[in-house]
Each structure stands twice: as structure tokens, then as C-alpha cells.
VOTIBA-370664 format. One record per residue (C-alpha): residue in three letters; x, y, z. Coordinates in steps of 0.05 Angstrom, whole numbers, padded with zeros to 5 digits, always signed. Layout:
ALAXYZ/...
***
This chain:
MET+01237-01244-03065/LYS+01166-01228-03037/VAL+01116-01170-03040/LEU+01107-01114-02995/ARG+01037-01111-03000/ASP+01031-01187-02985/ILE+01077-01175-02926/LEU+01029-01120-02903/TYR+00968-01166-02896/LYS+00927-01162-02829/VAL+00977-01102-02812/ASN+00945-01035-02785/ILE+00961-00987-02831/GLU+00948-00908-02817/ALA+00986-00882-02879/VAL+01033-00890-02940/SER+01085-00851-02979/GLY+01101-00897-03036/GLY+01078-00959-03072/THR+01071-01021-03032/ASP+01063-01068-03095/ILE+01146-01077-03098/ARG+01191-01132-03074/ILE+01235-01136-03022/ASN+01292-01173-02997/ASP+01292-01186-02923/ILE+01258-01158-02855/HIS+01302-01123-02806/PHE+01288-01079-02739/ASP+01363-01070-02731/SER+01389-01015-02773/ARG+01457-01047-02775/LYS+01440-01112-02809/ALA+01382-01076-02856/SER+01416-01068-02932/LEU+01392-01067-03007/ASP+01333-01079-03014/ASP+01303-01098-02947/VAL+01251-01069-02901/PHE+01264-01034-02842/VAL+01215-01039-02770/ALA+01224-00977-02734/VAL+01208-01004-02665/PRO+01208-00957-02599/GLY+01250-00999-02553/THR+01276-00990-02475/ILE+01337-00961-02487/THR+01341-00934-02561/ASP+01289-00917-02612/GLY+01284-00945-02680/HIS+01259-00886-02702/ASP+01325-00853-02694/TYR+01355-00897-02743/ILE+01308-00890-02806/SER+01358-00845-02840/LYS+01421-00891-02828/ALA+01383-00949-02855/VAL+01357-00915-02922/ASP+01427-00897-02932/GLN+01438-00972-02924/GLY+01390-00989-02987/VAL+01328-01005-02952/ILE+01270-00996-03002/ALA+01220-00987-02950/VAL+01202-00960-02873/VAL+01153-00979-02832/CYS+01145-00936-02776/GLU+01095-00903-02717/ARG+01122-00825-02737/MET+01136-00817-02810/PRO+01202-00779-02806/GLU+01207-00708-02838/THR+01247-00721-02897/MET+01230-00778-02942/ILE+01274-00803-02994/ASN+01240-00803-03070/GLY+01243-00884-03085/VAL+01232-00911-03013/THR+01163-00935-02990/TYR+01140-00909-02919/VAL+01080-00943-02886/GLN+01055-00909-02816/VAL+01028-00966-02769/PRO+00998-00950-02694/ASP+01046-00999-02664/SER+01102-01017-02701/LYS+01124-01083-02657/LYS+01060-01108-02672/ALA+01062-01094-02741/LEU+01133-01135-02743/ALA+01108-01187-02715/LEU+01058-01192-02767/MET+01101-01184-02828/ALA+01146-01232-02798/SER+01090-01288-02802/ASN+01069-01265-02870/PHE+01143-01268-02892/TYR+01147-01336-02880/GLY+01081-01360-02901/ASN+01054-01366-02834/PRO+01084-01425-02810/SER+01058-01432-02744/ARG+00992-01455-02782/ASN+01029-01526-02808/LEU+01044-01549-02745/ARG+01011-01550-02666/LEU+01048-01502-02627/VAL+01038-01498-02552/GLY+01065-01440-02502/VAL+01080-01438-02437/THR+01077-01380-02393/GLY+01082-01368-02319/THR+01133-01344-02272/ASN+01175-01411-02262/GLY+01165-01477-02296/LYS+01168-01453-02365/THR+01232-01493-02393/THR+01218-01545-02348/VAL+01155-01559-02379/THR+01166-01534-02445/SER+01233-01579-02454/LEU+01190-01642-02421/LEU+01138-01644-02465/TYR+01197-01642-02519/GLN+01228-01699-02488/LEU+01152-01731-02485/PHE+01130-01721-02546/LYS+01209-01750-02577/LYS+01206-01814-02541/ALA+01137-01821-02568/GLY+01160-01818-02639/TYR+01146-01746-02667/LYS+01187-01696-02697/VAL+01183-01642-02649/GLY+01216-01570-02635/LEU+01227-01530-02578/LEU+01236-01454-02563/SER+01262-01448-02498/THR+01315-01407-02451/VAL+01363-01465-02451/ARG+01360-01483-02529/VAL+01326-01479-02586/MET+01308-01549-02622/VAL+01286-01557-02695/GLY+01276-01636-02690/ASP+01341-01661-02675/LYS+01386-01605-02696/GLU+01401-01551-02637/PHE+01416-01478-02640/PRO+01430-01426-02582/ALA+01375-01392-02548/THR+01381-01319-02542/HIS+01318-01302-02497/THR+01264-01334-02473/THR+01223-01316-02522/PRO+01254-01304-02582/ASP+01241-01233-02633/PRO+01185-01244-02680/MET+01230-01263-02739/SER+01267-01308-02706/ILE+01212-01351-02680/ASN+01184-01347-02747/LYS+01244-01372-02775/TYR+01253-01430-02735/LEU+01183-01450-02739/ASP+01190-01442-02816/MET+01254-01492-02807/MET+01210-01536-02765/SER+01152-01537-02819/ALA+01204-01553-02876/GLU+01241-01615-02833/GLY+01167-01642-02824/VAL+01159-01623-02746/GLU+01084-01630-02718/PHE+01091-01609-02648/CYS+01123-01543-02623/PHE+01131-01528-02542/MET+01147-01457-02534/GLU+01173-01412-02472/VAL+01122-01348-02470/SER+01153-01293-02428/SER+01114-01233-02408/HIS+01167-01190-02441/GLY+01153-01237-02503/ILE+01084-01215-02495/ASP+01083-01146-02477/GLN+01127-01130-02533/GLU+01070-01171-02584/ARG+01130-01214-02607/THR+01081-01282-02604/THR+01030-01236-02645/GLY+01004-01270-02709/LEU+01022-01347-02682/LEU+00970-01399-02689/PHE+00972-01432-02616/ALA+00941-01504-02610/GLY+00940-01493-02534/GLY+00969-01452-02475/ILE+00989-01476-02412/PHE+00996-01427-02338/THR+01046-01454-02289/ASN+01043-01402-02234/LEU+01049-01330-02209/SER+01099-01298-02164/HIS+01146-01231-02152/ASP+01190-01225-02221/HIS+01207-01168-02269/LEU+01179-01117-02241/ASP+01238-01080-02258/TYR+01203-01080-02333/HIS+01129-01083-02310/ASN+01100-01023-02267/SER+01059-01073-02218/PHE+01048-01139-02194/ALA+00981-01133-02231/GLU+01008-01112-02296/TYR+01053-01166-02292/ARG+00995-01213-02281/ASP+00949-01178-02346/VAL+00999-01185-02391/LYS+01007-01262-02368/LYS+00928-01270-02384/ARG+00932-01225-02453/PHE+00962-01297-02482/PHE+00902-01336-02463/ASP+00855-01271-02475/GLU+00879-01280-02553/LEU+00880-01357-02551/PRO+00827-01383-02615/SER+00772-01419-02592/SER+00802-01481-02628/ALA+00854-01485-02576/PHE+00860-01506-02503/ALA+00880-01465-02443/ILE+00905-01503-02379/THR+00915-01473-02320/ASN+00942-01485-02242/ALA+00890-01481-02205/ASP+00922-01484-02145/ASP+00955-01419-02157/LYS+00908-01359-02137/ASN+00922-01329-02203/GLY+00904-01390-02244/SER+00825-01371-02246/VAL+00852-01302-02272/MET+00883-01324-02331/LEU+00822-01362-02363/GLN+00771-01308-02349/ASN+00763-01282-02425/THR+00797-01333-02460/LYS+00753-01365-02522/ALA+00793-01433-02510/SER+00777-01490-02480/LYS+00781-01482-02402/TYR+00825-01543-02367/THR+00850-01545-02294/TYR+00911-01582-02256/ALA+00920-01586-02190/ILE+00946-01624-02122/LYS+00915-01584-02066/SER+00841-01571-02104/TYR+00785-01607-02143/ALA+00812-01598-02213/ASP+00806-01632-02286/PHE+00882-01668-02285/ARG+00887-01680-02207/GLY+00953-01701-02175/GLN+00984-01726-02110/VAL+01059-01732-02083/MET+01062-01799-02056/GLU+01134-01799-02046/ASN+01181-01736-02045/GLN+01251-01769-02034/LEU+01319-01738-02069/SER+01321-01791-02120/GLY+01255-01766-02152/LEU+01180-01772-02141/LEU+01117-01824-02129/LEU+01062-01786-02168/LYS+00986-01810-02169/ILE+00954-01778-02223/ASP+00885-01803-02243/GLU+00885-01861-02193/GLN+00954-01889-02225/GLU+01022-01889-02192/VAL+01077-01861-02235/TRP+01151-01861-02216/SER+01192-01804-02242/ARG+01264-01776-02233/LEU+01248-01712-02230/ILE+01251-01680-02152/GLY+01201-01633-02101/ASN+01123-01608-02104/PHE+01148-01561-02163/ASN+01166-01615-02213/ALA+01104-01647-02192/TYR+01071-01591-02217/ASN+01107-01590-02278/LEU+01094-01661-02288/LEU+01017-01659-02282/ALA+01019-01597-02326/VAL+01055-01644-02385/TYR+01009-01696-02372/ALA+00951-01652-02386/ALA+00976-01623-02445/ALA+00999-01688-02478/THR+00929-01718-02459/LEU+00889-01656-02491/LEU+00935-01663-02551/GLY+00906-01734-02559/HIS+00958-01779-02528/ASP+00937-01845-02493/LYS+00931-01827-02417/LEU+00974-01900-02397/GLU+01019-01888-02456/VAL+01031-01811-02420/LEU+01044-01839-02355/ARG+01090-01892-02378/LEU+01139-01839-02418/LEU+01136-01792-02361/SER+01171-01843-02318/GLU+01220-01834-02373/LEU+01237-01760-02366/GLU+01298-01737-02344/SER+01305-01670-02311/VAL+01330-01604-02348/GLY+01390-01579-02347/GLY+01411-01524-02292/ARG+01334-01546-02256/PHE+01359-01585-02191/GLN+01406-01615-02228/HIS+01452-01659-02172/PHE+01510-01697-02159/VAL+01537-01731-02098/SER+01614-01728-02088/GLU+01663-01789-02075/GLY+01660-01748-02005/LYS+01588-01762-02009/ILE+01566-01683-02008/THR+01516-01673-02052/ALA+01510-01611-02092/ILE+01452-01577-02120/VAL+01451-01521-02179/ASP+01386-01493-02196/TYR+01358-01427-02242/ALA+01315-01403-02181/HIS+01324-01337-02186/THR+01259-01311-02156/PRO+01237-01310-02082/ASP+01178-01362-02103/ALA+01233-01410-02133/LEU+01281-01411-02079/GLU+01235-01422-02033/ASN+01210-01481-02072/VAL+01277-01506-02080/LEU+01289-01502-02005/SER+01231-01525-01979/THR+01245-01589-02022/ILE+01313-01592-01997/ASN+01280-01594-01927/THR+01228-01644-01935/VAL+01276-01693-01956/ARG+01334-01682-01912/THR+01338-01715-01847/GLY+01354-01648-01807/ASN+01424-01683-01785/GLU+01454-01647-01854/ASN+01473-01583-01857/LEU+01452-01542-01913/PHE+01498-01489-01957/THR+01463-01442-02001/VAL+01499-01399-02044/VAL+01458-01351-02080/GLY+01468-01278-02110/CYS+01419-01231-02148/GLY+01420-01203-02227/GLY+01444-01133-02237/ASP+01398-01081-02276/ARG+01337-01122-02255/ASP+01281-01118-02211/LYS+01319-01091-02136/THR+01257-01113-02099/LYS+01269-01190-02110/ARG+01339-01181-02068/PRO+01319-01176-01995/LYS+01261-01223-01999/MET+01313-01280-02038/ALA+01363-01269-01979/GLY+01310-01271-01928/ILE+01283-01338-01953/ALA+01352-01367-01959/ALA+01380-01348-01891/ARG+01316-01377-01857/LEU+01315-01446-01890/SER+01382-01456-01896/THR+01446-01474-01842/THR+01486-01428-01880/ALA+01470-01372-01933/ILE+01525-01346-01969/PHE+01510-01283-02012/THR+01554-01268-02073/SER+01547-01249-02143/ASP+01496-01271-02197/ASN+01508-01232-02263/PRO+01525-01163-02235/ARG+01522-01132-02302/SER+01531-01059-02301/GLU+01517-01050-02227/ASP+01571-01056-02165/PRO+01565-01125-02136/GLU+01585-01108-02068/ALA+01522-01062-02074/ILE+01475-01116-02095/ILE+01495-01168-02031/GLU+01474-01109-01989/ASP+01408-01098-02019/MET+01401-01172-02005/GLU+01427-01164-01940/LYS+01371-01117-01912/GLY+01323-01182-01917/VAL+01355-01223-01870/GLU+01317-01225-01810/PRO+01356-01217-01741/GLN+01346-01273-01714/ASP+01393-01302-01778/TYR+01450-01264-01774/LYS+01494-01308-01759/LYS+01472-01358-01805/THR+01502-01308-01861/LEU+01570-01298-01900/SER+01580-01250-01955/VAL+01631-01269-02010/THR+01634-01225-02072/ASP+01673-01272-02115/ARG+01625-01319-02142/LYS+01682-01382-02144/GLN+01702-01369-02079/ALA+01630-01368-02049/ILE+01624-01440-02075/LYS+01697-01457-02052/THR+01670-01431-01981/ALA+01613-01471-01975/CYS+01649-01526-02003/THR+01702-01523-01952/MET+01652-01521-01895/ALA+01607-01580-01922/VAL+01618-01649-01887/PRO+01596-01713-01907/GLY+01526-01720-01916/ASP+01515-01639-01923/ILE+01476-01613-01977/ILE+01494-01552-02023/LEU+01454-01509-02068/ILE+01476-01455-02109/ALA+01419-01411-02143/GLY+01408-01363-02187/LYS+01453-01387-02257/GLY+01428-01454-02270/HIS+01437-01471-02339/GLU+01479-01414-02356/THR+01557-01419-02370/TYR+01578-01344-02364/GLN+01580-01287-02319/GLU+01566-01222-02335/VAL+01602-01162-02309/LYS+01611-01096-02330/GLY+01588-01119-02404/VAL+01641-01167-02406/ARG+01617-01233-02410/THR+01672-01291-02381/ASP+01662-01369-02383/PHE+01624-01389-02312/ASP+01587-01459-02305/ASP+01559-01470-02234/MET+01557-01549-02236/GLU+01632-01543-02265/VAL+01659-01497-02212/VAL+01629-01544-02157/GLN+01649-01603-02183/THR+01715-01590-02193/LEU+01724-01555-02127/LEU+01700-01620-02089/LYS+01745-01655-02127/GLN+01807-01616-02107/LEU+01792-01613-02037/ASN+01783-01687-02036/LYS+01701-01686-02016/
***
């Protein structure tokens, strides 16, 4: 058991009722999990407020409560600690509880709208191939060395992050690569962690359902770099107009990468095919199995980070050529009937345009390109018409369908999407609400040589409708359908 006083190290405290020299068993911010001798941290949320559950947690036997507002009734024998920001307090307490495990390895955070999962996963692959014990905290999966755990959030809660980092420390992990989302930064989930480096990929339209404006979204991302220590490095995409903003106030050592601009790490796309990319990095050519200009940027970010973490440049280039694409990120196969099917997580306008532009770059123009795309429910509605307009403009046929409608009416989501289609593209669009039927429609229309893109869900193996998740894997569905149709 840990002493509460030690767990509160570095936490900004406004008032205390009771003693802090008490032993605590665990820390919880979900009152349903709190029990005897635990600490309950009351965190205000977007839907519920933890302060409403303080009395419930006390009834369940917690020995201490950390909150922003002291309850009207305080129970004898329970310590109450008032703080100005319980989200930040939770993060610091989590780090202290697990003995500040981020200090026992080299932790690198990756933030940006697109590319976070790919960059972190490629870094994990590269360092593992180089012979190191490596950790990964990503949207797709959590890896503690060779042990895999399911991922629930892009950036987990502070207790989960520190628990995984503690496990990594115990396993002798030397490097950990972590996705850092804007939600995670805003909700202080990364507070208290010691980062050895940070990488910025790009910034485009996303999460405006959560952030009030694009400027706020950008500034939250920037906060991650503002808080990096002077011992860390900060790498930014110089070709992104917001790249330089990220480095304005950082104390970390500043580096840039780019394909179009002058940068510390510069790349050039020599060939771009459905079989892969030929890149020139630091005047050396390297072939990658990854596809598209957006992956050229991802590979360049990986090269820069690996080099700054002390690896020989030529060895890094050799390892880059061995890296495999990440599940649900431009994952593709060719059917027996010579139809190419591509599954990609693209769920923002910028990501969808990148994927479609890449396909149009490598196709001859004689093939048809069918794009099956939907937009998530209970999320940023302003993306919907933009994504539909892009799909219609850059495809032979765009089929609008359901993604994860969640609590919304899927047909209403599709109606929002259709508003973004330009008049000249109307005849290139179809709307098929059922996702499986939409994919089947594309498969039925395709002939040998054609390309089908299924966008939006990528690695996800479920579909969420009215709070219920059912099994649904885009790659499995399209493979099965093409086989059933003998295509």
C-alpha cells in the first residue's frame, strides 16, 4: 500500500480535511470501481460529473476523496483534498502511484490529425527489428514487449498509461512509442509523463465536435510541445502550415522533416506504385512496401525519430525497407478476379483526400474506382459534407453508407453527407444505408482491374448502432463478398 501524502507529490492543493499520512490501496476516477481504502478522484466529464458520485464512493469504503469542490457533508475518517484541477491531479497521482515509470524508459509521443497510429506502429516495428524491447500505446493495440493488450482509446486514461508503463519497466522495455490525441492532451492524460521526444505529423479538420474551433484544436496540440522538457527533441512536419507553430514555445531541441520544403530530414518520392514507394532520404534510396505520399511523410518522421534516438542512419534506412503496413491503414489485396480492394481508416476530409489522391496517382485511369464511405454518428458533423464531396469528386462512383452511427439515425448522417456533393458529381453517387450491402454493391459493380476503397473504419472489427456493437470487419466482409461473387 502507498501513503496518500506521497501520491499527492507535485499536486496543487487548495485545502485538506483530514490527514494525508494514511495508506491507500488504489486510485479510481470511476465510482463503480472504488472500494475499501481506495482514493476516489472526482473528475468533471462531458456527460457526467464525478462530484455527483462522491457519496457513493464513500459508501463503498474509500478512505480519501480528491475533488475540485468540497462536498457539503464530509464523513469522519475520510480525507478530502481540494484541488483546482482534478484531471491534472489524477494524472500526477497516477504517475506517483506507479513510481513515475516514464522515467525508466525513453517515451516518444506522436500527435497530429493523421498518421499517429502508423508512425508509432512503424517505430515499434523498427526498434523491435533492431533488437530492443519496445512498448506501444496506440489506437490499434497496446504492446508491452511481445505481450498484446486491447486498446480502448487513442490515448488511455492516466492510470492505464502509467500501469502499462510500469509493466514495460518491469519487462526491461527501453523505448515506448505513444499516440497523443488532442483529447488526451486537453484532459491532462499525459501530465506527469517524462517524454524523450515528440513528433508532429500534420493538422487538418477533425474533432470540432469537441474543440470549439480549429484554432483551439491546434493550440491543444501545441501544448504537448510546449510542455516537453529541454532534454527532449521535437520533430515537426515543415510542409504542414501549422508545423512551425508547434515549435514556437518548446524548450526541446527543434528538428524538421519535409518532402517539399527545406528541412533537417528531407525526403523525395522517386516512385509511387500500388506495390510500394521508392524514396530518397539523405541522398540514399530506400524501397518501402508502404504506399502513397502520406506514408512517405510517415516514414520520414520514423527515420528522423530513430536517428535522433541514436541509431545509425544507414541501419535505419535498411530497417525502413523491412517495415510492414499497419492493419486498416491502406491495407489491400487483389482478388482472384483481379479486383483490388483497399481498406483504410480515413475518417477525416484530409485523410480521405490523401488516400484517394494516392490511388489516382498510381492507377492508369482505365480502371473504375469505387469508394464506400460513411461518417460516424455523435461526432463532428461539419466533416460530413466535405468527405462526401471529396469522395464524389475523386472517385468513379462514391457509395455513401453507415460508419458507426452510434445514437444517430444513419440516414440522417448520409443526408448531411449528400449536401457536400457538387452538382456535376450527383450522378456519380449512390446511398446504401447498410454497410455490408454498400460494400456488396461496389463488389457487384466492379470488373477485373477495378479498385474498391472502403474508408472510415480501418482496423475496427465492430459497428456501433444505438449503443450496441456487432462484429463487422471491412476487410473480412470485402474478401468474403468478392469470393462469393467469384470476382
